[in-house]
N, C-alpha and C positions, 0 to 999 in steps of 0.2 A: 504494500499499500503505499509507503515512504518512497518508493523509488516512483510511481506514478503520481505522485504531487513535485515531487522534483521535476519530473519529465514536462508536466505542464506549466511550470514556474516558468515566465517568460526571463525574469532576471537571472537564473541558469544559464543559457545561452547567449542572453544582451547584457549590455551594459546599463546602467540608469539612463545615461544621455540617449543613448539609442532608442530604450522604452519610452522615455518620455518624448521624444523627437518623433515617433511614431502618432503617438496621440495628438502632438501638434498639429500635425500634419491632418491627422484624420478629422480635429474638430476645426482647423481655421479652411479646411478646403470642402471637405465631403458632408459634415455634417452641420453645416451651416445653408442657410436659406430655404430654398423648397424642398430640398432631398432629405435633410433633417426635420424639417417640418412634416415631411409625408410621412417617414418614418414614427418620429413620435405621436400623429396622429395615429397610424396603424395600430401600434402598437397600446394606446389607450383604448383603441374600438377593440383590440384582441383581449385586452384585460377585463374589459366591460363584458365581451362574449361568454369567455370561461368564466369568467365570478357568477354571472345571473344566471347565462341560459345551462352553462354545461355545469356548473355546480362545484368548478375545480381550481379551489381558490389559490393552493401552490403554485400553478399556473399563471393562474390571475395576477396572483403578486408579483410573480416573475415579469410578466409581461409590464406591469407598471414601475416597478423598477427600470427597466429598459427605457420606456417611456420619458421618466426622471432623467435619467443620463443622458438620452437626446435633445433633451429642453435646457436641462440646467448643466449641462458638461463643460460647455465651453466658458459660460459665466463666470462657474467653479472655476477653471482653470486662470482664467483670467485674474480672476481674484487672489491665488495662491502665487501670481505672478509666474507660471508658466506656460504661457502662451503670448 
């Protein structure tokens, strides 16, 4: 189990600078504007669908967290001076 966790940890094969640069690139180019809003809206709709219609609250919560990430990811990185 521990080797599996080490394998999926991106900081085990990337430096912190490369890892933060990749997130900066994502939030500064792809996740702002129309595409970011579309993804956040889609995740919010999926969260509502799985929570209310399918009664699967774990999946609904996961989609809601993804919607929050797409909505507040770039402002959070700007606030932390990483973007």
